MIDOSE-1310 file (N, C-alpha, C; in nm, 2 decimals, decimal comma, always signed):
residues 103
xxxx	+0,10/-0,15/+0,05/+0,01/+0,05/+0,03/+0,13/+0,12/-0,03; +0,03/+0,18/-0,08/+0,12/+0,33/-0,11/+0,12/+0,45/+0,05; +0,13/+0,59/-0,02/+0,08/+0,73/+0,07/-0,02/+0,70/+0,03; -0,09/+0,87/+0,18/-0,16/+0,96/+0,08/-0,11/+0,96/-0,02
xxxx	+0,02/+1,06/-0,04/+0,02/+1,16/-0,16/+0,09/+1,06/-0,27; +0,12/+0,93/-0,23/+0,18/+0,81/-0,35/+0,06/+0,73/-0,41; -0,04/+0,76/-0,34/-0,16/+0,71/-0,43/-0,18/+0,72/-0,47; -0,22/+0,93/-0,47/-0,24/+1,01/-0,54/-0,20/+1,01/-0,69
xxxx	-0,02/+1,01/-0,70/+0,03/+1,02/-0,76/+0,00/+0,90/-0,86; -0,01/+0,77/-0,84/-0,03/+0,62/-0,86/-0,23/+0,65/-0,95; -0,31/+0,67/-0,85/-0,39/+0,72/-0,90/-0,37/+0,78/-1,07; -0,39/+0,86/-1,09/-0,43/+0,96/-1,22/-0,29/+1,01/-1,26
xxxx	-0,18/+0,89/-1,24/-0,12/+0,86/-1,38/-0,13/+0,71/-1,44; -0,21/+0,65/-1,33/-0,29/+0,48/-1,44/-0,42/+0,62/-1,52; -0,51/+0,67/-1,42/-0,57/+0,71/-1,50/-0,56/+0,81/-1,65; -0,49/+0,79/-1,65/-0,43/+0,84/-1,73/-0,35/+0,82/-1,92
xxxx	-0,35/+0,69/-1,86/-0,27/+0,51/-1,85/-0,15/+0,56/-1,88; -0,06/+0,61/-1,80/+0,08/+0,68/-1,79/+0,19/+0,51/-1,76; +0,28/+0,50/-1,79/+0,36/+0,50/-1,76/+0,42/+0,53/-1,61; +0,49/+0,49/-1,59/+0,63/+0,53/-1,43/+0,69/+0,63/-1,51
xxxx	+0,71/+0,53/-1,66/+0,86/+0,69/-1,75/+0,80/+0,73/-1,82; +0,68/+0,74/-1,85/+0,65/+0,83/-1,91/+0,59/+0,98/-1,88; +0,61/+0,95/-1,70/+0,50/+1,06/-1,63/+0,64/+1,12/-1,57; +0,72/+1,06/-1,56/+0,89/+1,06/-1,59/+0,93/+1,17/-1,66
xxxx	+0,91/+1,13/-1,74/+0,91/+1,25/-1,86/+0,86/+1,34/-1,86; +0,73/+1,30/-1,89/+0,67/+1,47/-1,85/+0,70/+1,53/-1,73; +0,71/+1,50/-1,58/+0,73/+1,59/-1,52/+0,86/+1,60/-1,44; +0,90/+1,58/-1,51/+1,09/+1,57/-1,47/+1,12/+1,50/-1,32
xxxx	+1,11/+1,47/-1,25/+1,11/+1,33/-1,13/+1,12/+1,26/-1,21; +1,24/+1,16/-1,09/+1,30/+1,07/-1,17/+1,18/+0,93/-1,17; +1,21/+0,84/-1,20/+1,11/+0,73/-1,23/+1,14/+0,66/-1,11; +1,25/+0,65/-1,11/+1,30/+0,61/-0,95/+1,21/+0,66/-0,78
xxxx	+1,22/+0,79/-0,81/+1,15/+0,80/-0,71/+0,95/+0,84/-0,72; +0,93/+0,77/-0,87/+0,80/+0,78/-0,87/+0,79/+0,66/-0,84; +0,86/+0,56/-0,87/+0,82/+0,43/-0,78/+0,81/+0,39/-0,59; +0,89/+0,41/-0,56/+0,92/+0,51/-0,42/+0,81/+0,54/-0,40
xxxx	+0,75/+0,69/-0,43/+0,66/+0,70/-0,41/+0,52/+0,64/-0,41; +0,53/+0,55/-0,48/+0,39/+0,51/-0,54/+0,42/+0,38/-0,46; +0,47/+0,28/-0,40/+0,51/+0,17/-0,35/+0,50/+0,20/-0,22; +0,49/+0,37/-0,13/+0,44/+0,40/-0,01/+0,64/+0,43/+0,13
xxxx	+0,73/+0,39/-0,04/+0,90/+0,36/+0,04/+0,98/+0,51/+0,05; +0,94/+0,58/+0,02/+0,91/+0,73/+0,07/+0,75/+0,84/+0,05; +0,74/+0,93/+0,17/+0,70/+1,04/+0,14/+0,70/+1,17/+0,06; +0,58/+1,20/-0,06/+0,63/+1,27/-0,17/+0,57/+1,35/-0,05
xxxx	+0,64/+1,45/-0,10/+0,66/+1,65/-0,06/+0,49/+1,67/-0,16; +0,46/+1,77/-0,10/+0,27/+1,78/-0,11/+0,34/+1,87/-0,29; +0,41/+1,94/-0,31/+0,52/+2,05/-0,42/+0,48/+1,89/-0,53; +0,53/+1,76/-0,47/+0,54/+1,67/-0,58/+0,48/+1,62/-0,65
xxxx	+0,37/+1,63/-0,54/+0,22/+1,58/-0,54/+0,16/+1,62/-0,67; +0,18/+1,73/-0,60/+0,09/+1,93/-0,78/+0,17/+1,89/-0,89; +0,24/+1,81/-0,91/+0,39/+1,88/-1,04/+0,27/+1,72/-1,08; +0,33/+1,64/-1,07/+0,32/+1,46/-1,07/+0,15/+1,45/-1,14
xxxx	+0,05/+1,54/-1,07/-0,07/+1,50/-1,06/-0,05/+1,56/-1,18; -0,01/+1,69/-1,22/-0,04/+1,84/-1,32/-0,01/+1,72/-1,47; +0,16/+1,70/-1,44/+0,19/+1,60/-1,50/+0,10/+1,48/-1,58; +0,02/+1,45/-1,51/-0,04/+1,41/-1,52/-0,18/+1,40/-1,62
xxxx	-0,22/+1,49/-1,58/-0,35/+1,60/-1,65/-0,38/+1,61/-1,76; -0,21/+1,67/-1,79/-0,24/+1,70/-1,97/-0,35/+1,55/-2,06; -0,37/+1,50/-1,96/-0,43/+1,36/-2,05/-0,62/+1,33/-2,03; -0,68/+1,43/-1,96/-0,84/+1,47/-1,91/-0,81/+1,57/-1,85
xxxx	-0,90/+1,59/-1,97/-0,97/+1,72/-2,03/-1,09/+1,74/-2,01; -1,07/+1,91/-1,99/-1,22/+1,91/-1,95/-1,21/+1,91/-1,79; -1,11/+1,87/-1,72/-1,10/+1,79/-1,54/-1,04/+1,91/-1,50; -1,02/+2,00/-1,47/-0,99/+2,11/-1,37/-0,85/+2,00/-1,28
xxxx	-0,73/+1,92/-1,31/-0,70/+1,88/-1,29/-0,57/+1,95/-1,20; -0,56/+2,12/-1,20/-0,52/+2,13/-1,16/-0,59/+2,18/-1,00; -0,63/+2,21/-0,96/-0,77/+2,23/-0,87/-0,73/+2,08/-0,79; -0,78/+2,01/-0,80/-0,79/+1,89/-0,78/-0,65/+1,81/-0,69
xxxx	-0,59/+1,91/-0,82/-0,44/+1,86/-0,72/-0,40/+1,97/-0,62; -0,41/+2,07/-0,63/-0,45/+2,19/-0,53/-0,52/+2,10/-0,40; -0,61/+2,09/-0,38/-0,70/+2,05/-0,28/-0,59/+1,99/-0,23; -0,59/+1,81/-0,30/-0,47/+1,72/-0,30/-0,38/+1,78/-0,16
xxxx	-0,33/+1,94/-0,21/-0,22/+1,91/-0,12/-0,25/+2,00/-0,01; -0,40/+2,09/+0,01/-0,43/+2,07/+0,11/-0,45/+2,00/+0,18; -0,52/+1,88/+0,12/-0,55/+1,75/+0,22/-0,37/+1,70/+0,27; -0,35/+1,71/+0,20/-0,18/+1,65/+0,23/-0,07/+1,76/+0,41
xxxx	-0,14/+1,89/+0,37/-0,13/+1,94/+0,45/-0,20/+1,95/+0,66; -0,29/+1,94/+0,56/-0,36/+1,96/+0,69/-0,33/+1,74/+0,82; -0,35/+1,66/+0,66/-0,28/+1,55/+0,76/-0,18/+1,54/+0,81; -0,10/+1,60/+0,76/+0,10/+1,62/+0,82/+0,08/+1,67/+1,00
xxxx	-0,02/+1,77/+1,02/-0,13/+1,88/+1,17/-0,17/+1,76/+1,22; -0,19/+1,62/+1,20/-0,30/+1,56/+1,31/-0,17/+1,46/+1,35; -0,16/+1,47/+1,59/-0,12/+1,45/+1,65/-0,07/+1,32/+1,61; +0,10/+1,24/+1,63/+0,07/+1,07/+1,55/-0,01/+0,94/+1,65
xxxx	+0,04/+0,93/+1,65/-0,11/+0,75/+1,68/-0,21/+0,81/+1,65; -0,27/+0,98/+1,59/-0,42/+0,99/+1,59/-0,50/+1,03/+1,41; -0,51/+0,87/+1,37/-0,62/+0,97/+1,25/-0,46/+0,93/+1,15; -0,45/+0,81/+1,20/-0,27/+0,76/+1,09/-0,27/+0,68/+1,21
xxxx	-0,18/+0,59/+1,03/-0,15/+0,42/+1,05/-0,01/+0,42/+0,99; +0,10/+0,34/+0,87/+0,19/+0,29/+0,85/+0,13/+0,30/+0,74; +0,06/+0,25/+0,68/-0,04/+0,20/+0,49/-0,09/+0,33/+0,48; -0,12/+0,44/+0,56/-0,22/+0,55/+0,51/-0,24/+0,64/+0,61
xxxx	-0,36/+0,68/+0,58/-0,45/+0,79/+0,68/-0,57/+0,70/+0,68; -0,59/+0,67/+0,83/-0,74/+0,57/+0,84/-0,84/+0,72/+0,98; -0,89/+0,73/+0,99/-1,00/+0,80/+1,07/-1,11/+0,74/+1,16; -1,04/+0,88/+1,33/-1,04/+0,88/+1,45/-1,18/+0,74/+1,47
xxxx	-1,22/+0,73/+1,55/-1,34/+0,69/+1,58/-1,43/+0,78/+1,61; -1,55/+0,77/+1,63/-1,61/+0,88/+1,70/-1,73/+0,84/+1,80; -1,73/+0,86/+1,86/-1,81/+0,84/+1,96/-1,96/+0,78/+2,00; -1,98/+0,81/+2,06/-2,08/+0,73/+2,05/-2,20/+0,85/+2,11
xxx	-2,34/+0,96/+2,02/-2,40/+0,99/+2,06/-2,36/+1,13/+1,99; -2,25/+1,12/+1,96/-2,15/+1,26/+1,88/-2,24/+1,28/+1,76; -2,32/+1,41/+1,70/-2,35/+1,40/+1,56/-2,25/+1,39/+1,45
């Protein structure tokens, strides 16, 4: 399983029908790093997630992928603020349980 940003990179790349090598060529990010991000071996910085998702977006006409990538970057910023051990696992983001009776 990947990381929060790595999963989004993989989804965007696969949705565009691109190989890691093609995404590397389009984005200027080394294929070896893309592989590490997608596999969860490294957590990608949000600016790299944005760069890679935007590079993959060239195949999606009519979808504002740049806006989606900015939203993703904001979400990753929020995730980074979560206290360790609450709402996070090694495999990615989980949601803490909601107490009974809470709306």
